[in-house]
LOBA-292948 format. One line per field, with one value per atom (N, C-alpha, C): residue in one letter; atom name; x, z, y. Coordinates in Angstrom, 2 decimals. Last residue first. Layout:
REM residues N
r c(A:...) .
a c(CA:...) .
east c(X:...) .
up c(Z:...) .
north c(Y:...) .
REM end
This chain:
REM residues 270
r c(S:S:S:Y:Y:Y:Q:Q:Q:K:K:K:Q:Q:Q:Y:Y:Y:N:N:N:S:S:S:Y:Y:Y:G:G:G:K:K:K:T:T:T:C:C:C:Y:Y:Y:R:R:R:I:I:I:G:G:G:Q:Q:Q:R:R:R:L:L:L:T:T:T:H:H:H:E:E:E:Y:Y:Y:I:I:I:Q:Q:Q:Y:Y:Y:N:N:N:I:I:I:P:P:P:E:E:E:R:R:R:N:N:N:R:R:R:N:N:N:V:V:V:T:T:T:T:T:T:H:H:H:H:H:H:L:L:L:H:H:H:Y:Y:Y:C:C:C:V:V:V:A:A:A:L:L:L:M:M:M:K:K:K:V:V:V:K:K:K:K:K:K:Q:Q:Q:S:S:S:L:L:L:G:G:G:I:I:I:N:N:N:I:I:I:F:F:F:R:R:R:A:A:A:A:A:A:L:L:L:E:E:E:I:I:I:D:D:D:E:E:E:H:H:H:G:G:G:W:W:W:G:G:G:N:N:N:I:I:I:E:E:E:N:N:N:N:N:N:Y:Y:Y:G:G:G:N:N:N:V:V:V:T:T:T:V:V:V:F:F:F:D:D:D:A:A:A:K:K:K:W:W:W:F:F:F:A:A:A:C:C:C:N:N:N:C:C:C:G:G:G:A:A:A:V:V:V:N:N:N:D:D:D:S:S:S:R:R:R:K:K:K:S:S:S:K:K:K:K:K:K:I:I:I:L:L:L:L:L:L:P:P:P:S:S:S:L:L:L:A:A:A:P:P:P:A:A:A:R:R:R:L:L:L:A:A:A:N:N:N:I:I:I:R:R:R:N:N:N:R:R:R:I:I:I:G:G:G:A:A:A:S:S:S:L:L:L:P:P:P:S:S:S:L:L:L:R:R:R:D:D:D:M:M:M:R:R:R:D:D:D:R:R:R:I:I:I:L:L:L:F:F:F:F:F:F:N:N:N:S:S:S:K:K:K:D:D:D:E:E:E:S:S:S:I:I:I:M:M:M:V:V:V:R:R:R:S:S:S:G:G:G:R:R:R:I:I:I:Y:Y:Y:Y:Y:Y:G:G:G:K:K:K:E:E:E:A:A:A:V:V:V:R:R:R:L:L:L:H:H:H:D:D:D:K:K:K:I:I:I:F:F:F:C:C:C:P:P:P:H:H:H:L:L:L:V:V:V:I:I:I:D:D:D:G:G:G:D:D:D:V:V:V:Q:Q:Q:V:V:V:I:I:I:Y:Y:Y:E:E:E:C:C:C:D:D:D:T:T:T:G:G:G:A:A:A:I:I:I:A:A:A:Q:Q:Q:N:N:N:L:L:L:I:I:I:I:I:I:T:T:T:K:K:K:Q:Q:Q:F:F:F:G:G:G:N:N:N:D:D:D:A:A:A:H:H:H:W:W:W:F:F:F:H:H:H:K:K:K:V:V:V:P:P:P:I:I:I:P:P:P:L:L:L:K:K:K:E:E:E:R:R:R:Y:Y:Y:R:R:R:D:D:D:I:I:I:L:L:L:K:K:K:R:R:R:T:T:T:S:S:S:D:D:D:T:T:T:S:S:S:G:G:G:D:D:D:D:D:D:A:A:A:I:I:I:I:I:I:L:L:L:E:E:E:D:D:D:P:P:P:F:F:F:V:V:V:K:K:K:Q:Q:Q:E:E:E:L:L:L:V:V:V:S:S:S:D:D:D:L:L:L:V:V:V:L:L:L:Q:Q:Q:L:L:L:A:A:A:E:E:E:P:P:P:W:W:W:N:N:N:Y:Y:Y:T:T:T:A:A:A:I:I:I:V:V:V:L:L:L:A:A:A:V:V:V:T:T:T:P:P:P:K:K:K:N:N:N:Q:Q:Q:M:M:M) .
a c(N:CA:C:N:CA:C:N:CA:C:N:CA:C:N:CA:C:N:CA:C:N:CA:C:N:CA:C:N:CA:C:N:CA:C:N:CA:C:N:CA:C:N:CA:C:N:CA:C:N:CA:C:N:CA:C:N:CA:C:N:CA:C:N:CA:C:N:CA:C:N:CA:C:N:CA:C:N:CA:C:N:CA:C:N:CA:C:N:CA:C:N:CA:C:N:CA:C:N:CA:C:N:CA:C:N:CA:C:N:CA:C:N:CA:C:N:CA:C:N:CA:C:N:CA:C:N:CA:C:N:CA:C:N:CA:C:N:CA:C:N:CA:C:N:CA:C:N:CA:C:N:CA:C:N:CA:C:N:CA:C:N:CA:C:N:CA:C:N:CA:C:N:CA:C:N:CA:C:N:CA:C:N:CA:C:N:CA:C:N:CA:C:N:CA:C:N:CA:C:N:CA:C:N:CA:C:N:CA:C:N:CA:C:N:CA:C:N:CA:C:N:CA:C:N:CA:C:N:CA:C:N:CA:C:N:CA:C:N:CA:C:N:CA:C:N:CA:C:N:CA:C:N:CA:C:N:CA:C:N:CA:C:N:CA:C:N:CA:C:N:CA:C:N:CA:C:N:CA:C:N:CA:C:N:CA:C:N:CA:C:N:CA:C:N:CA:C:N:CA:C:N:CA:C:N:CA:C:N:CA:C:N:CA:C:N:CA:C:N:CA:C:N:CA:C:N:CA:C:N:CA:C:N:CA:C:N:CA:C:N:CA:C:N:CA:C:N:CA:C:N:CA:C:N:CA:C:N:CA:C:N:CA:C:N:CA:C:N:CA:C:N:CA:C:N:CA:C:N:CA:C:N:CA:C:N:CA:C:N:CA:C:N:CA:C:N:CA:C:N:CA:C:N:CA:C:N:CA:C:N:CA:C:N:CA:C:N:CA:C:N:CA:C:N:CA:C:N:CA:C:N:CA:C:N:CA:C:N:CA:C:N:CA:C:N:CA:C:N:CA:C:N:CA:C:N:CA:C:N:CA:C:N:CA:C:N:CA:C:N:CA:C:N:CA:C:N:CA:C:N:CA:C:N:CA:C:N:CA:C:N:CA:C:N:CA:C:N:CA:C:N:CA:C:N:CA:C:N:CA:C:N:CA:C:N:CA:C:N:CA:C:N:CA:C:N:CA:C:N:CA:C:N:CA:C:N:CA:C:N:CA:C:N:CA:C:N:CA:C:N:CA:C:N:CA:C:N:CA:C:N:CA:C:N:CA:C:N:CA:C:N:CA:C:N:CA:C:N:CA:C:N:CA:C:N:CA:C:N:CA:C:N:CA:C:N:CA:C:N:CA:C:N:CA:C:N:CA:C:N:CA:C:N:CA:C:N:CA:C:N:CA:C:N:CA:C:N:CA:C:N:CA:C:N:CA:C:N:CA:C:N:CA:C:N:CA:C:N:CA:C:N:CA:C:N:CA:C:N:CA:C:N:CA:C:N:CA:C:N:CA:C:N:CA:C:N:CA:C:N:CA:C:N:CA:C:N:CA:C:N:CA:C:N:CA:C:N:CA:C:N:CA:C:N:CA:C:N:CA:C:N:CA:C:N:CA:C:N:CA:C:N:CA:C:N:CA:C:N:CA:C:N:CA:C:N:CA:C:N:CA:C:N:CA:C:N:CA:C:N:CA:C:N:CA:C:N:CA:C:N:CA:C:N:CA:C:N:CA:C:N:CA:C:N:CA:C:N:CA:C:N:CA:C:N:CA:C:N:CA:C:N:CA:C:N:CA:C:N:CA:C:N:CA:C:N:CA:C:N:CA:C:N:CA:C:N:CA:C:N:CA:C:N:CA:C:N:CA:C:N:CA:C:N:CA:C:N:CA:C:N:CA:C:N:CA:C:N:CA:C:N:CA:C:N:CA:C:N:CA:C:N:CA:C:N:CA:C:N:CA:C:N:CA:C:N:CA:C:N:CA:C:N:CA:C:N:CA:C:N:CA:C:N:CA:C:N:CA:C:N:CA:C:N:CA:C:N:CA:C:N:CA:C:N:CA:C:N:CA:C:N:CA:C:N:CA:C:N:CA:C:N:CA:C:N:CA:C:N:CA:C:N:CA:C) .
east c(82.97:82.06:81.76:84.42:85.15:84.29:82.83:83.74:84.35:81.51:80.75:81.68:83.33:83.05:82.36:83.36:84.32:84.07:81.51:81.58:82.46:82.03:80.93:80.93:84.00:84.36:83.28:82.39:83.52:83.69:80.25:81.13:82.39:79.10:78.26:79.08:80.39:80.51:79.75:79.19:79.22:79.36:78.97:79.49:79.78:79.29:79.03:79.72:79.08:79.05:78.78:79.43:78.13:78.01:82.11:81.04:79.69:83.50:83.64:82.47:82.74:82.55:82.55:83.71:82.29:81.93:86.47:85.80:84.29:86.88:87.16:86.40:86.25:85.46:85.65:88.29:86.90:85.98:90.47:90.34:88.92:90.01:89.95:89.80:90.45:89.13:88.98:93.22:92.17:90.77:94.42:94.48:93.45:94.65:93.35:93.32:97.33:96.28:94.91:99.79:98.81:97.67:102.05:101.09:99.98:104.56:103.66:102.74:107.91:106.51:105.66:110.36:109.88:108.40:111.31:110.89:110.43:112.95:112.72:112.26:111.37:112.35:111.97:110.71:110.15:111.26:110.47:111.35:110.85:109.00:109.18:109.91:107.95:108.86:108.95:106.20:105.81:106.62:106.95:106.58:106.21:107.23:108.25:107.89:103.71:105.11:106.00:100.46:101.49:102.87:97.24:98.50:99.65:94.19:95.28:96.59:91.02:92.36:93.33:87.84:88.83:90.14:84.49:85.85:86.69:82.00:82.28:83.65:81.55:80.82:81.18:83.24:81.80:80.98:85.75:85.38:83.87:85.55:85.78:85.36:85.32:84.15:84.33:87.93:86.79:85.52:89.45:89.52:88.36:88.82:88.45:88.42:90.05:88.61:88.07:92.71:92.02:90.51:93.19:93.40:92.64:92.79:91.93:92.02:94.58:93.49:92.51:96.14:95.80:94.49:96.29:96.99:96.20:93.44:94.59:95.16:90.18:91.23:92.29:87.42:88.74:89.67:85.36:85.24:86.56:85.83:86.31:86.08:86.87:85.92:86.45:87.44:87.92:86.90:84.69:86.07:86.45:82.18:82.30:83.67:82.05:82.06:82.17:82.07:80.97:80.90:84.56:83.34:82.16:86.18:86.37:85.12:85.37:85.11:85.22:86.27:84.84:84.47:89.05:88.32:86.83:90.51:89.77:88.99:93.68:92.26:91.65:96.56:95.95:94.51:99.33:98.09:97.55:101.36:101.55:100.29:100.47:101.74:102.07:98.21:98.03:99.32:98.14:98.74:98.63:96.32:96.67:97.24:95.29:96.73:97.15:92.59:93.34:94.84:91.05:91.14:92.11:90.64:91.18:91.23:89.88:88.87:89.33:92.45:91.72:90.64:95.15:93.87:93.02:98.58:97.52:96.26:101.38:100.20:99.13:103.40:103.28:102.08:103.47:103.38:103.12:103.89:102.55:102.37:106.73:105.67:104.30:108.57:108.18:106.94:108.89:108.59:108.08:109.57:108.28:107.90:110.98:111.13:109.80:112.68:111.72:111.97:113.20:113.46:112.34:112.54:113.36:113.64:111.29:110.44:111.20:113.36:112.61:111.73:114.22:114.96:114.19:113.43:112.54:113.06:115.69:115.04:113.99:118.87:117.47:116.99:121.66:120.75:119.30:123.11:123.18:122.11:121.60:122.10:122.12:120.47:121.75:122.29:118.23:118.05:119.32:119.18:118.90:118.66:118.85:118.99:118.65:120.40:119.61:119.89:120.50:121.13:120.11:119.12:119.02:119.66:119.85:119.85:119.83:120.51:119.48:119.47:122.16:122.80:121.83:120.34:121.37:122.00:118.89:118.24:119.25:120.75:120.12:119.52:121.35:122.40:121.83:118.90:119.52:120.62:118.62:117.66:118.26:120.73:120.74:119.78:119.91:121.20:121.21:117.38:117.49:118.79:116.83:117.26:117.35:113.92:115.29:115.66:111.87:112.15:113.65:109.96:111.27:111.52:106.58:107.59:108.86:103.81:104.69:105.72:100.28:101.70:102.49:97.18:98.02:99.47:94.61:95.98:96.59:91.32:92.21:93.55:89.28:90.32:90.86:87.62:87.16:88.14:90.05:88.72:88.28:93.44:92.42:91.08:96.89:95.54:94.52:99.44:98.61:97.20:100.51:100.60:99.61:100.31:99.43:99.40:102.35:100.97:99.97:104.57:104.18:102.75:104.66:104.55:104.05:105.15:103.86:103.63:107.78:106.65:105.31:110.23:109.13:107.86:111.99:111.66:110.50:110.62:111.44:111.06:110.11:109.62:110.71:109.86:110.63:110.38:107.81:107.94:108.63:106.92:108.22:108.51:104.34:105.44:106.80:102.73:102.98:104.20:100.58:101.77:101.80:98.37:98.55:99.80:96.86:97.98:98.37:93.79:94.53:95.62:92.22:92.90:93.78:91.10:90.29:90.91:91.13:91.80:91.00:90.22:89.31:89.94:90.71:91.25:90.16:89.64:90.18:90.82:89.04:87.92:88.39:91.56:91.05:89.81:91.75:92.68:92.14:89.67:89.69:90.59:90.51:89.21:89.19:92.91:92.92:91.61:92.02:92.80:92.91:90.57:89.93:90.71:92.45:91.30:90.66:94.28:94.68:93.50:94.61:93.33:93.59:96.02:96.13:94.78:95.60:95.85:95.88:95.12:94.20:94.33:96.42:96.85:95.92:94.34:95.04:95.32:95.01:94.11:94.92:95.68:96.15:94.98:96.85:95.67:96.12:98.28:98.61:97.35:99.10:98.04:98.35:100.76:100.97:99.91:100.81:100.21:100.48:104.13:102.72:102.14:106.88:106.16:104.67:108.54:107.76:106.98:109.76:110.58:109.78:107.89:108.69:109.51:106.93:106.00:106.76:109.03:108.89:107.83:108.63:109.87:109.72:106.21:106.26:107.53:107.05:106.15:106.18:108.59:109.20:108.35:106.60:107.71:108.42:105.04:104.48:105.58:106.89:106.40:105.81:107.19:108.37:107.94:104.84:105.08:106.28:103.69:104.08:104.48:100.87:102.29:102.53:98.30:98.55:100.01:98.43:97.61:98.05:98.15:98.97:98.13:98.48:97.47:98.21:99.25:99.81:98.69:99.27:98.38:99.05:100.06:100.63:99.79:98.68:98.69:99.44:99.41:98.81:98.77:102.69:101.25:100.72:105.15:104.65:103.14:107.32:106.00:105.46:109.72:109.73:108.40:110.54:109.63:109.73:112.04:112.76:111.84:110.35:111.03:111.69:109.80:108.73:109.35:112.17:111.86:110.72:111.88:112.99:112.72:109.76:109.53:110.66:111.14:110.02:109.77:112.96:113.46:112.36:111.12:112.02:112.57:109.96:109.14:110.02:112.04:111.65:110.87:112.01:113.27:112.97:109.44:109.85:111.13:107.32:108.63:109.12:104.57:105.71:107.03:103.02:102.83:104.20:101.24:102.43:102.04:100.48:100.04:101.29:100.16:101.17:100.63:98.89:98.51:99.54:98.90:99.72:99.41:96.37:96.86:97.72:95.83:96.26:96.78:93.68:94.38:94.66:94.31:93.48:94.33:95.11:95.63:94.72:94.45:93.52:93.88:96.38:95.68:94.70:99.28:97.95:97.31) .
up c(108.14:108.62:107.52:107.38:107.52:108.03:107.26:106.14:106.16:109.67:108.51:107.33:111.35:111.53:110.30:111.10:110.29:110.36:112.84:111.50:110.55:115.26:114.43:113.01:116.56:115.89:114.92:116.42:116.81:115.93:117.66:116.49:116.82:120.15:118.96:117.67:122.73:121.93:120.62:125.78:124.33:123.60:128.38:128.13:126.65:130.57:129.19:128.92:133.00:132.99:131.61:133.12:132.69:132.69:133.91:134.75:134.43:131.78:133.16:134.00:129.52:129.57:130.99:130.32:130.11:130.16:130.35:131.59:131.48:127.54:128.56:129.85:126.55:126.12:127.12:127.73:128.11:127.70:126.37:127.80:128.29:123.84:124.03:125.49:124.42:123.95:124.17:125.14:126.09:125.72:122.60:123.88:124.90:120.24:120.55:121.94:120.14:120.20:120.60:120.05:121.07:121.22:117.76:118.01:118.97:119.45:118.33:118.74:120.48:120.84:119.63:119.11:119.43:119.72:120.75:119.58:120.03:121.80:121.95:120.64:122.13:121.46:121.58:124.83:124.05:123.46:125.36:125.35:124.35:127.65:126.34:126.47:129.33:129.25:127.82:130.54:129.34:129.21:134.03:132.93:131.74:135.96:135.86:134.91:136.42:136.52:136.44:135.44:135.43:135.50:136.50:136.26:136.48:135.31:135.94:135.52:135.83:135.27:136.04:135.25:136.12:135.38:133.90:133.90:134.94:133.77:134.88:134.87:131.99:131.75:132.79:132.94:133.05:132.74:132.23:133.65:133.79:129.44:130.01:131.47:129.46:129.06:129.47:130.31:131.11:130.76:128.18:129.49:130.38:126.22:126.03:127.37:127.53:127.27:127.00:127.54:128.84:128.64:124.73:125.49:126.81:123.85:123.28:124.09:124.82:125.69:125.05:122.02:123.43:123.88:119.02:120.05:121.36:116.78:117.32:118.48:118.04:117.01:117.44:119.15:119.61:118.44:117.86:118.13:118.70:117.82:116.67:116.82:120.39:120.10:118.98:119.94:120.17:119.70:120.69:120.34:120.67:121.73:120.37:120.09:123.94:124.16:122.84:122.76:123.66:123.84:121.49:120.69:121.53:123.74:122.81:121.97:124.68:125.51:124.64:122.59:122.91:123.75:122.74:121.63:121.92:125.78:125.05:123.92:125.83:126.18:125.33:126.73:126.16:126.65:126.13:126.80:126.10:125.46:126.02:126.82:124.33:123.84:124.43:125.56:124.40:123.84:129.06:127.87:126.71:131.99:131.00:129.77:133.95:133.95:133.00:134.31:133.88:133.76:135.35:133.91:133.42:138.13:137.53:136.01:139.68:138.78:138.19:139.89:140.32:139.33:140.93:140.28:140.81:140.46:141.14:140.29:141.03:140.20:141.03:142.67:142.36:141.52:142.92:144.16:143.91:140.31:140.92:142.22:139.95:139.33:139.97:140.90:141.75:141.24:138.85:140.20:141.12:136.59:136.66:138.05:136.05:137.17:137.35:134.30:134.11:135.18:134.41:135.12:134.86:133.36:132.52:133.17:135.29:134.24:133.30:136.74:137.32:136.28:135.28:135.17:135.73:134.02:134.78:134.69:131.18:132.38:132.88:129.64:129.87:131.15:129.27:128.32:128.48:130.12:130.01:129.03:131.97:130.72:130.78:134.13:134.35:133.10:133.29:134.19:134.42:129.79:131.14:132.03:126.29:127.40:128.72:123.35:124.48:125.69:120.83:121.77:122.78:117.60:119.01:119.88:114.45:115.32:116.76:112.80:112.36:113.21:113.50:113.31:112.77:113.86:112.83:112.49:116.01:114.74:113.60:118.11:117.63:116.22:118.34:118.11:117.53:118.98:117.70:117.32:121.56:120.51:119.13:122.88:122.75:121.63:122.72:122.17:121.92:124.05:122.65:122.03:126.08:125.85:124.36:126.50:126.03:125.69:129.04:128.17:127.81:129.23:129.56:128.57:130.35:129.33:129.92:131.27:131.46:130.35:130.89:130.98:131.23:131.85:131.72:131.92:130.52:131.05:130.81:131.71:130.65:131.30:132.91:133.09:131.74:132.46:133.40:133.61:132.07:131.77:132.88:131.62:132.53:132.15:131.01:130.46:131.37:131.87:132.74:132.22:129.83:131.22:132.12:127.60:127.71:129.13:128.21:128.12:128.20:128.09:129.36:129.32:125.35:126.35:127.68:124.32:124.05:125.06:125.53:125.62:125.41:125.59:126.25:126.34:124.33:123.68:124.33:124.50:125.12:124.46:121.75:122.66:123.23:121.26:121.00:122.11:119.97:121.17:120.80:117.95:118.52:119.80:117.22:116.30:116.72:120.21:119.17:118.34:120.90:121.13:120.05:122.28:121.46:121.89:121.89:122.57:121.69:122.14:121.45:122.36:121.55:122.50:121.71:119.51:120.72:121.64:116.02:117.24:118.47:113.64:114.40:115.69:112.39:112.97:113.71:111.54:110.54:111.09:113.65:112.95:111.97:114.11:115.04:114.46:111.97:112.08:112.97:112.53:111.25:111.35:115.02:114.89:113.61:114.20:115.17:115.11:112.51:111.94:112.91:114.36:113.18:112.66:116.25:116.68:115.47:114.80:115.33:115.69:113.11:113.20:113.68:112.45:113.47:113.68:108.86:110.23:111.17:106.82:107.00:108.42:104.69:105.75:105.76:104.05:103.62:104.77:105.86:105.23:104.88:106.25:105.93:105.49:107.62:107.43:107.32:106.98:106.97:106.63:108.54:107.90:108.07:108.40:108.64:107.85:109.85:108.94:109.37:110.75:111.06:110.01:110.63:110.40:110.67:108.80:109.96:109.65:106.36:107.47:108.60:104.58:104.16:105.33:105.91:105.61:105.27:105.82:107.03:106.86:103.35:103.59:104.81:103.82:102.83:103.02:105.57:106.05:105.11:103.79:104.98:105.47:102.04:101.54:102.70:103.77:103.12:102.65:104.36:105.43:104.85:101.89:102.50:103.64:101.20:100.66:101.28:104.25:102.83:102.46:106.47:106.16:104.65:107.72:106.54:106.19:110.13:110.06:108.91:110.32:109.72:109.41:112.15:112.00:111.60:111.52:111.47:111.21:113.24:112.61:112.67:113.19:113.37:112.55:114.85:113.75:114.15:117.02:115.91:114.65:118.36:118.27:117.09:119.50:118.51:118.69:122.13:121.72:120.71:121.96:122.38:122.03:119.35:120.40:120.68:117.34:118.44:119.55:115.61:115.13:116.25:117.14:116.95:116.49:116.81:118.15:118.10:114.17:114.54:115.90:114.52:113.82:114.05:115.85:116.49:115.84:113.91:115.17:115.92:111.96:111.65:112.93:113.19:112.99:112.66:112.98:114.30:114.15:110.21:110.90:112.27:109.51:109.22:109.91:110.37:111.01:110.78:109.62:108.96:109.76:112.20:111.26:110.84:113.78:113.25:112.36:116.13:115.51:115.04:116.08:116.14:115.40:117.72:116.92:117.15:117.76:118.17:117.20:118.70:117.65:118.31:119.73:120.07:118.85:121.02:119.86:120.11:124.42:123.37:122.14:125.92:125.40:124.30:128.01:126.96:126.39:130.67:130.07:129.02:130.13:130.67:129.97) .
north c(85.32:84.27:83.28:87.49:86.23:85.10:89.71:89.49:88.08:89.83:89.35:89.03:91.04:89.62:89.05:93.74:92.98:91.49:94.77:95.36:94.55:93.54:93.00:93.57:95.12:93.87:93.39:98.29:97.44:96.23:100.36:100.36:99.55:99.95:99.82:99.73:97.88:99.10:98.91:96.72:96.43:97.75:97.52:96.17:95.91:100.21:99.78:98.45:101.59:100.13:99.53:104.26:103.78:102.27:104.53:105.09:104.47:103.22:102.79:103.24:104.69:103.24:102.73:107.20:107.00:105.52:106.71:107.05:106.85:106.21:105.18:105.47:108.73:107.57:106.43:110.21:110.50:109.35:109.19:108.91:109.20:110.26:108.80:108.44:112.94:112.50:111.00:112.94:113.34:112.88:111.91:111.18:111.63:113.19:112.59:111.94:114.00:115.01:114.45:112.72:112.31:113.32:111.37:112.44:111.97:109.37:109.68:110.83:109.65:109.72:110.11:107.40:108.72:108.69:104.32:105.08:106.46:101.31:102.75:103.36:98.17:99.00:100.48:96.24:97.31:98.17:92.79:93.96:95.01:90.40:91.01:92.32:87.46:88.59:89.10:85.60:86.34:87.62:86.17:85.29:86.17:88.07:87.02:85.90:88.68:89.07:87.86:89.59:88.55:89.19:90.04:90.74:89.76:89.49:88.73:89.42:90.93:91.04:90.16:89.38:90.00:90.06:89.77:89.23:89.95:90.99:90.07:89.43:92.94:91.68:90.63:94.93:95.15:93.89:93.99:94.05:94.14:94.39:93.04:93.00:97.16:96.37:94.90:97.75:98.18:97.41:96.77:96.11:96.50:98.69:97.29:96.55:100.82:100.88:99.49:100.08:100.13:100.26:100.16:98.94:98.97:102.70:101.68:100.38:104.62:104.15:103.18:106.16:106.15:105.54:108.03:107.28:107.31:107.63:108.33:107.55:106.67:106.70:107.68:105.17:105.58:105.52:104.07:105.51:106.06:101.38:102.14:103.65:99.46:100.52:101.41:95.95:97.30:98.34:93.70:94.05:95.46:93.09:93.65:94.26:91.59:93.03:93.81:89.02:89.41:90.91:88.90:88.99:89.47:88.67:89.80:90.01:86.22:87.39:88.67:84.60:84.62:85.83:84.89:85.53:85.60:85.78:84.77:85.47:87.55:87.38:86.28:89.49:88.28:88.17:91.74:91.34:90.10:94.00:92.67:92.31:96.32:95.81:94.45:97.26:96.39:95.83:97.18:97.76:96.76:98.17:97.16:97.85:99.80:99.56:98.43:100.07:101.27:101.02:98.13:98.16:99.23:95.89:97.11:97.00:93.80:94.35:95.68:91.23:92.42:92.77:89.30:89.30:90.45:88.92:89.69:89.64:86.89:87.14:87.86:86.14:87.56:87.90:83.44:84.20:85.68:82.56:82.40:83.20:83.18:83.98:83.80:81.38:82.51:83.25:79.57:79.07:80.18:81.11:80.41:79.91:83.86:82.92:82.18:86.19:85.11:84.07:89.57:88.33:87.34:91.97:91.10:89.74:93.40:92.83:91.90:94.41:93.30:92.63:96.62:95.37:94.18:99.18:98.26:96.83:99.35:99.88:98.89:98.74:98.42:99.09:98.98:99.62:99.26:95.81:97.26:97.76:93.14:93.71:95.23:91.92:92.61:93.28:90.54:91.68:92.48:90.02:89.54:90.75:89.20:90.14:89.45:88.28:87.78:88.65:90.87:89.94:89.42:91.11:91.49:90.42:92.50:91.33:91.81:94.59:93.63:92.37:96.67:95.36:94.30:98.68:98.83:97.48:97.65:97.90:98.03:97.53:96.30:96.50:100.28:99.30:98.01:101.36:101.72:100.73:100.29:99.96:100.23:101.56:100.08:99.65:104.24:103.81:102.31:104.16:104.57:104.08:101.16:102.56:102.87:99.26:99.30:100.76:98.08:99.20:99.21:95.21:95.79:96.91:94.76:94.90:95.48:92.59:93.74:93.77:91.73:91.45:92.71:90.86:92.04:91.59:88.89:88.96:90.32:88.19:88.64:88.92:85.46:86.49:86.95:83.36:84.37:85.51:80.82:81.32:82.30:81.58:81.06:81.66:81.39:81.55:80.88:80.81:81.63:81.86:79.21:78.76:79.51:80.78:79.62:79.07:82.57:83.06:81.89:80.85:81.44:81.96:80.21:79.15:79.70:82.75:82.08:80.95:83.20:84.15:83.45:82.03:81.32:82.16:83.80:82.52:81.75:87.13:86.08:84.74:89.33:88.31:87.44:92.79:91.58:90.56:95.10:94.28:92.95:96.64:97.01:96.22:95.97:95.66:96.16:94.65:95.68:95.29:91.82:92.66:93.73:89.42:90.63:91.39:86.38:87.04:88.22:84.86:85.91:86.43:81.76:82.64:83.60:80.29:80.53:81.57:81.12:80.67:81.10:81.99:81.14:80.67:85.31:84.08:83.32:87.71:86.79:85.54:89.32:88.67:87.61:90.25:89.24:88.57:92.12:91.03:89.90:93.94:93.20:91.96:94.92:94.21:93.37:96.11:95.00:94.22:98.11:97.01:95.84:99.73:99.17:97.97:100.53:99.73:99.04:102.09:100.79:99.92:104.34:103.61:102.16:107.24:106.21:105.53:107.77:108.19:106.98:105.97:107.09:107.66:103.77:104.70:105.91:100.93:102.13:103.05:97.88:98.83:100.09:94.39:95.74:96.59:91.44:92.28:93.72:88.47:89.90:90.69:85.50:86.27:87.76:82.52:83.94:84.71:79.26:80.22:81.66:78.06:78.29:79.25:78.02:76.75:76.85:80.61:80.19:78.91:81.21:80.76:80.13:82.16:81.02:80.43:84.38:83.28:82.00:86.15:85.32:84.24:87.36:86.59:85.66:88.67:87.57:86.73:90.65:89.60:88.41:92.23:91.60:90.44:93.09:92.26:91.54:94.67:93.48:92.53:96.70:95.84:94.55:97.93:97.29:96.36:99.24:97.90:97.19:100.89:100.83:99.42:100.36:100.49:100.45:100.37:101.17:101.36:98.85:100.05:100.96:95.49:96.52:97.75:92.83:93.90:95.17:89.59:90.93:91.92:86.62:87.59:88.96:83.29:84.62:85.59:80.45:81.39:82.66:79.00:78.28:79.15:79.77:79.97:79.17:77.43:78.35:78.58:77.34:76.84:77.87:78.66:77.24:76.57:80.89:80.47:78.98:82.01:81.38:80.86:83.33:82.12:81.34:85.56:84.57:83.25:86.97:86.42:85.41:87.73:86.83:86.19:89.51:88.24:87.23:91.59:90.91:89.55:92.34:91.82:91.07:93.24:92.14:91.52:95.44:94.24:93.05:97.30:96.77:95.48:97.63:97.28:96.71:98.46:97.08:96.67:100.38:100.24:98.82:100.89:101.53:101.51:99.46:100.59:101.12:96.73:97.40:98.56:94.23:95.49:96.25:90.85:91.89:93.12:88.10:89.26:90.37:84.74:85.87:87.01:82.55:83.44:84.53:79.22:80.58:81.32:76.77:77.30:78.79:75.72:76.31:76.62:72.65:73.91:74.47:70.79:71.18:72.54:72.23:71.10:71.62:74.30:74.10:72.89) .
REM end
């Protein structure tokens, strides 16, 4: 895109350095590097810090590691803290089990557009295949025909065809924080992630609902920004119904700004 914004790649992680290593290896292979790499660490042990320190020496960009003590699933809090710690104009967000196609950042910059947030997709890797990569400490280059993957269409990168499949809408219920992007200015306008949401589930769609409520639209992207989701066991989802009720309230009431969010951490880095 013309006048490329500064971009931060934000990776949310928790106590899975084996997966994070594969993700960071895929960052090293990017055709276009982000301006900063931001690790939002929800209370991992020291092995994650040591891994990140090793990659500081390998990557040609600044690496920032934001950490807080482990007090349960508090992803919204650490994401707000991490995003408050970057001055980059554009945020590309993934999870610490999402391995990136080499053109991932390049593709996200291609589709970035004012007035929109981005919903990407992911390729699901089977348990056996994921374990194979994790044990070997290296991931093969995958294609739509590779064994051990699901939703194969999501593995196809086709820049010429992708514009024909892009969908723009006012939906908020189908975005996933494992592959999304947004302008930091829009994130600040809605006060970031809602810290009233804790435990697994729906922090991403609740944020998207507030994006919609301030007038943004969603841009759903296919055949670009390809990424691969390593298999893992299901985390505790006891809070999921409560979190979904918060999302529904945001949607019904047209809430544009959460009271407990990004602004709590902005002061630390201003």
